[in-house]
C-alpha positions as semicolon CSV with decimal commas, in nm:
position;residue;x (nm);y (nm);z (nm)
1;M;-0,586;1,602;0,376
2;K;-0,305;1,721;0,262
3;L;0,045;1,606;0,365
4;R;0,368;1,789;0,359
5;P;0,695;1,575;0,315
6;L;0,843;1,503;0,628
7;I;1,241;1,531;0,584
8;F;1,375;1,589;0,277
9;I;1,777;1,530;0,194
10;F;2,021;1,611;-0,056
11;M;2,196;1,307;-0,154
12;C;2,608;1,422;-0,050
13;C;2,761;1,182;0,136
14;A;2,464;0,884;0,242
15;F;2,470;0,694;-0,070
16;Y;2,792;0,505;-0,201
17;L;2,910;0,326;-0,477
18;K;3,242;0,173;-0,486
19;G;3,341;0,435;-0,166
20;Q;3,210;0,718;-0,440
21;A;2,950;0,944;-0,305
22;L;2,630;1,014;-0,520
23;E;2,491;1,278;-0,640
24;N;2,165;1,370;-0,799
25;V;1,930;1,176;-0,579
26;Q;1,631;1,335;-0,309
27;I;1,526;1,110;-0,037
28;T;1,146;1,230;0,109
29;K;0,960;1,094;0,399
30;I;0,615;1,097;0,295
31;W;0,473;0,898;0,599
32;D;0,494;0,800;0,959
33;K;0,145;0,807;1,113
34;G;0,087;0,474;1,163
35;E;0,211;0,255;1,398
36;H;0,393;0,005;1,116
37;N;0,395;0,134;0,785
38;A;0,546;-0,080;0,545
39;F;0,543;-0,291;0,197
40;T;0,492;-0,011;-0,103
41;D;0,404;0,016;-0,423
42;L;0,384;0,300;-0,661
43;I;0,235;0,383;-0,987
44;R;0,177;0,684;-1,243
45;F;-0,214;0,727;-1,297
46;K;-0,404;1,026;-1,495
47;G;-0,084;1,269;-1,398
48;H;-0,076;1,175;-1,017
49;F;0,120;0,960;-0,821
50;Y;-0,050;0,669;-0,677
51;C;0,191;0,498;-0,332
52;V;-0,015;0,245;-0,119
53;F;0,102;0,092;0,169
54;R;-0,010;-0,122;0,470
55;E;-0,026;0,057;0,841
56;G;-0,065;-0,209;1,130
57;S;0,012;-0,270;1,461
58;G;0,394;-0,470;1,372
59;H;0,551;-0,645;1,067
60;V;0,284;-0,966;1,131
61;G;0,006;-1,080;1,347
62;G;-0,336;-1,016;1,461
63;S;-0,612;-0,909;1,226
64;D;-0,527;-0,531;1,184
65;G;-0,395;-0,485;0,893
66;K;-0,501;-0,194;0,655
67;I;-0,477;-0,024;0,322
68;R;-0,341;0,333;0,308
69;I;-0,401;0,500;-0,052
70;L;-0,151;0,878;-0,088
71;E;-0,189;1,093;-0,410
72;S;0,046;1,355;-0,538
73;K;0,081;1,525;-0,906
74;E;0,415;1,584;-0,852
75;G;0,539;1,353;-0,509
76;K;0,616;1,715;-0,338
77;T;0,255;1,728;-0,117
78;W;0,062;1,382;-0,069
79;N;-0,327;1,346;-0,016
80;E;-0,504;1,053;0,170
81;V;-0,726;0,890;-0,127
82;A;-0,878;0,603;0,058
83;L;-0,834;0,373;0,386
84;L;-0,888;0,025;0,298
85;E;-1,012;-0,245;0,588
86;K;-1,168;-0,534;0,671
87;K;-1,305;-0,700;0,964
88;G;-1,097;-1,050;1,080
89;F;-0,855;-1,002;0,746
90;D;-0,526;-0,853;0,769
91;L;-0,437;-0,691;0,430
92;R;-0,097;-0,685;0,337
93;D;0,128;-0,615;0,061
94;A;-0,112;-0,455;-0,173
95;K;0,037;-0,356;-0,531
96;L;-0,105;-0,153;-0,818
97;S;-0,182;-0,217;-1,171
98;I;-0,365;-0,002;-1,409
99;T;-0,661;-0,230;-1,590
100;P;-0,767;-0,171;-1,956
101;E;-1,070;-0,045;-1,871
102;G;-0,810;0,223;-1,728
103;R;-0,865;0,179;-1,337
104;I;-0,635;0,133;-1,072
105;M;-0,682;-0,182;-0,959
106;V;-0,514;-0,297;-0,563
107;I;-0,435;-0,657;-0,521
108;I;-0,425;-0,722;-0,166
109;G;-0,309;-1,039;0,008
110;G;-0,532;-1,117;0,265
111;S;-0,480;-1,364;0,566
112;I;-0,718;-1,484;0,772
113;Y;-0,781;-1,471;1,150
114;V;-0,964;-1,599;1,455
115;N;-0,856;-1,479;1,757
116;K;-0,530;-1,380;1,687
117;I;-0,501;-1,722;1,491
118;L;-0,382;-1,782;1,111
119;K;-0,678;-1,968;0,985
120;G;-0,558;-1,946;0,587
121;R;-0,531;-1,663;0,323
122;I;-0,746;-1,519;0,051
123;P;-0,636;-1,223;-0,216
124;H;-0,868;-0,947;-0,228
125;V;-0,856;-0,703;-0,451
126;S;-1,039;-0,341;-0,474
127;F;-1,097;-0,132;-0,727
128;S;-1,052;0,302;-0,779
129;N;-1,311;0,456;-0,985
130;A;-1,275;0,645;-1,319
131;S;-1,065;0,971;-1,146
132;G;-0,853;0,775;-0,917
133;S;-1,012;0,967;-0,608
134;A;-1,233;0,672;-0,476
135;F;-1,166;0,309;-0,387
136;S;-1,379;0,039;-0,376
137;A;-1,387;-0,150;-0,043
138;P;-1,179;-0,479;-0,059
139;E;-1,365;-0,809;-0,200
140;P;-1,212;-1,175;-0,198
141;I;-1,121;-1,275;-0,552
142;E;-1,215;-1,609;-0,712
143;I;-0,931;-1,873;-0,767
144;D;-0,953;-2,129;-1,016
145;P;-1,048;-2,474;-0,843
146;S;-0,836;-2,707;-0,976
147;I;-0,539;-2,563;-0,780
148;V;-0,712;-2,313;-0,506
149;S;-0,548;-2,354;-0,165
150;W;-0,565;-2,297;0,190
151;G;-0,281;-2,043;0,204
152;D;-0,324;-1,831;-0,169
153;W;-0,123;-1,502;-0,219
154;I;-0,088;-1,332;-0,574
155;W;0,120;-1,065;-0,460
156;R;0,141;-0,858;-0,803
157;V;-0,055;-0,888;-1,108
158;T;0,074;-0,701;-1,469
159;W;-0,133;-0,637;-1,725
160;H;0,005;-0,729;-2,100
161;K;-0,281;-0,738;-2,396
162;G;-0,558;-0,772;-2,186
163;I;-0,444;-1,031;-1,979
164;G;-0,329;-0,921;-1,598
165;Y;-0,082;-1,207;-1,512
166;G;0,014;-1,305;-1,129
167;I;0,193;-1,531;-0,959
168;D;0,024;-1,734;-0,638
169;Y;0,224;-1,836;-0,449
170;Q;0,068;-2,114;-0,171
171;V;0,225;-2,194;0,152
172;G;0,004;-2,372;0,377
173;P;-0,020;-2,310;0,790
174;D;0,321;-2,431;0,843
175;E;0,497;-2,161;0,623
176;R;0,839;-2,306;0,557
177;K;0,767;-2,618;0,729
178;G;0,557;-2,766;0,499
179;P;0,465;-2,803;0,145
180;T;0,468;-2,433;-0,087
181;S;0,340;-2,423;-0,514
182;L;0,395;-2,143;-0,733
183;Y;0,143;-2,095;-0,988
184;L;0,101;-1,866;-1,259
185;V;-0,258;-1,750;-1,296
186;K;-0,432;-1,494;-1,532
187;T;-0,762;-1,315;-1,529
188;R;-0,957;-1,020;-1,739
189;D;-1,164;-0,899;-1,446
190;G;-0,917;-0,888;-1,151
191;K;-1,194;-1,079;-0,985
192;K;-1,144;-1,443;-1,158
193;F;-0,837;-1,614;-1,153
194;S;-0,757;-1,901;-1,337
195;K;-0,435;-2,120;-1,416
196;V;-0,211;-2,100;-1,683
197;S;0,134;-2,274;-1,577
198;K;0,268;-2,431;-1,302
199;L;0,678;-2,342;-1,188
200;E;0,839;-2,592;-1,028
201;V;1,071;-2,351;-0,762
202;S;1,269;-2,504;-0,529
203;G;1,353;-2,316;-0,173
204;F;1,034;-2,186;-0,042
205;P;0,938;-2,008;-0,307
206;N;0,685;-1,695;-0,238
207;E;0,732;-1,304;-0,364
208;A;0,689;-1,227;-0,733
209;T;0,685;-0,929;-0,975
210;I;0,554;-1,044;-1,337
211;R;0,759;-0,818;-1,628
212;I;0,674;-0,839;-1,981
213;D;0,912;-0,757;-2,250
214;K;0,875;-0,616;-2,632
215;Q;0,935;-0,948;-2,771
216;N;0,639;-1,119;-2,516
217;T;0,882;-1,269;-2,356
218;M;0,783;-1,308;-1,918
219;Y;0,988;-1,223;-1,688
220;V;0,933;-1,359;-1,257
221;M;1,129;-1,246;-1,028
222;I;1,097;-1,505;-0,739
223;R;1,164;-1,441;-0,408
224;R;1,321;-1,782;-0,195
225;E;1,410;-1,804;0,207
226;L;1,524;-2,154;0,217
227;E;1,798;-2,350;0,098
228;D;2,057;-2,090;-0,044
229;K;1,776;-1,855;-0,052
230;M;1,912;-1,692;-0,302
231;G;1,648;-1,526;-0,543
232;V;1,576;-1,674;-0,915
233;M;1,420;-1,539;-1,255
234;A;1,251;-1,737;-1,464
235;K;1,137;-1,675;-1,823
236;S;0,926;-1,795;-2,084
237;T;0,729;-1,729;-2,455
238;F;0,397;-1,740;-2,500
239;P;0,158;-1,911;-2,379
240;F;0,373;-1,916;-2,073
241;E;0,371;-2,260;-2,013
242;D;0,752;-2,391;-2,076
243;W;0,985;-2,231;-1,835
244;T;1,374;-2,179;-1,784
245;I;1,535;-2,095;-1,404
246;Q;1,845;-1,835;-1,362
247;K;1,989;-1,836;-1,020
248;M;1,987;-1,469;-0,902
249;P;2,338;-1,342;-0,728
250;M;2,125;-1,259;-0,433
251;R;1,881;-1,292;-0,162
252;L;1,559;-1,105;-0,238
253;G;1,278;-0,989;-0,014
254;G;1,003;-0,750;-0,162
255;P;1,156;-0,755;-0,527
256;N;1,073;-0,505;-0,768
257;F;1,177;-0,469;-1,124
258;I;1,183;-0,224;-1,453
259;F;1,314;-0,294;-1,806
260;D;1,483;0,099;-1,889
261;K;1,397;0,265;-2,196
262;N;1,539;0,094;-2,475
263;Q;1,472;-0,272;-2,277
264;A;1,849;-0,334;-2,292
265;N;1,880;-0,353;-1,868
266;I;1,676;-0,482;-1,597
267;I;1,670;-0,196;-1,261
268;A;1,547;-0,360;-0,979
269;A;1,513;-0,285;-0,658
270;T;1,514;-0,517;-0,354
271;R;1,627;-0,567;-0,011
272;I;1,965;-0,616;0,067
273;H;2,100;-0,904;0,323
274;E;2,443;-0,862;0,496
275;G;2,435;-1,136;0,829
276;T;2,179;-0,975;1,062
277;T;2,219;-0,633;0,852
278;M;1,944;-0,470;0,611
279;S;1,925;-0,189;0,367
280;T;1,683;-0,138;0,057
281;G;1,919;-0,124;-0,237
282;I;1,891;-0,053;-0,636
283;F;2,070;-0,342;-0,893
284;V;2,095;-0,298;-1,249
285;K;2,144;-0,573;-1,446
286;K;2,330;-0,463;-1,789
287;G;2,299;-0,697;-2,063
288;S;2,344;-1,033;-2,080
289;E;2,579;-0,944;-1,672
290;D;2,466;-1,032;-1,364
291;F;2,302;-0,835;-1,110
292;K;2,511;-0,596;-0,971
293;E;2,444;-0,328;-0,680
294;I;2,434;0,064;-0,803
295;I;2,284;0,259;-0,536
296;R;2,237;0,211;-0,120
297;L;1,919;0,406;-0,017
298;P;1,948;0,504;0,380
299;S;1,766;0,250;0,562
300;G;1,859;-0,036;0,758
301;G;1,636;-0,300;1,003
302;D;1,266;-0,370;0,862
303;T;1,246;-0,267;0,553
304;S;1,261;-0,250;0,158
305;Y;0,921;-0,357;-0,097
306;A;1,040;-0,068;-0,353
307;G;0,766;0,070;-0,543
308;M;0,875;0,182;-0,944
309;V;0,824;0,453;-1,161
310;T;1,024;0,635;-1,462
311;Y;0,861;1,006;-1,479
312;G;1,005;1,256;-1,703
313;N;1,406;1,312;-1,591
314;Y;1,354;1,075;-1,292
315;L;1,322;0,744;-1,203
316;W;1,116;0,738;-0,852
317;V;1,138;0,508;-0,598
318;T;0,885;0,444;-0,290
319;Y;0,988;0,179;0,034
320;Y;0,995;0,177;0,400
321;S;1,233;0,160;0,661
322;S;1,335;0,175;1,024
323;H;1,686;0,310;0,980
324;E;1,544;0,627;1,207
325;G;1,322;0,418;1,482
326;K;0,982;0,403;1,362
327;T;0,905;0,194;1,074
328;S;0,824;0,472;0,796
329;I;0,756;0,528;0,404
330;Y;1,009;0,766;0,182
331;L;1,023;0,835;-0,165
332;A;1,366;0,860;-0,326
333;K;1,441;1,102;-0,704
334;I;1,693;0,970;-0,929
335;S;1,812;1,153;-1,217
336;K;1,800;0,917;-1,489
337;S;2,101;1,075;-1,646
338;Y;2,296;0,941;-1,358
339;L;2,169;0,635;-1,353
340;K;2,251;0,584;-1,675
341;K;2,582;0,711;-1,628
342;V;2,642;0,453;-1,356
343;I;2,488;0,195;-1,587
344;H;2,760;0,268;-1,884
345;Q;3,051;0,283;-1,594
346;L;2,927;-0,085;-1,468
347;N;3,191;-0,382;-1,600
């Protein structure tokens, strides 16, 4: 089924940086058919974009979370490819990667519900066929027996030299009131994950995105929801057993980031917290400087969880937001030349 864009907005006054109107940013609403549409990711595979997100009756609760996958060649017309579901599980926060064998891997959080009561978490995985036209039924992954817990969640997998790395954040049924652990895990097949090392991060660490640069340094951006709630960036070099932890200047929600072409700068997307008001924004870490906000996307309420892809002359960003009333999925198309100009102008 082909889907036409629902809303298309040329930027003239909705985006601001230091009081000045931004240009060279285009926004499209690409999906709003579910009751609650949220938690996106985006990837480019064999000449096509793939966007993944959750559909459910609300942000949290129940066992009705399903994973929708859309495909588009140039980001204009979107086609439905798959709807992944599993009885008794709330499938959440699906993230995309490409395996060494050349298939799309979908890592999915799996919350187990019995009579609407949360009974544990088991991550699940699905794989595309070689062409990306179909996806397998979600199946539970296997986590190293030495660390497996009541509530495991591998939030994203990043592949490097034939190995997929992820952060398994572990919480108990009391969530923020109970203990939590954070482990770097690795896989060769996307199904079995073994322990690499433990990260000592306080403040209820949870959602984490891994990227590895050309010098084989691993960067991990981690959300925290207790103490001062500021995000942290963890760094390590191979074999990724010893870590340095640096506090970030902002809270995170659905953190994602990529390196620019020369890996001199980090471009990140996350939820912005301003008191009780939330929105989604793009931040840049220029060299050794700290992160600074450069773009505030049209967003509000229930929002964030961005997917990011550089393709052609643009940075493509998917995210969700409820600023128009209903939680919907949006695509931002941001000119690379404009980004370069804005980064250059940062103090």
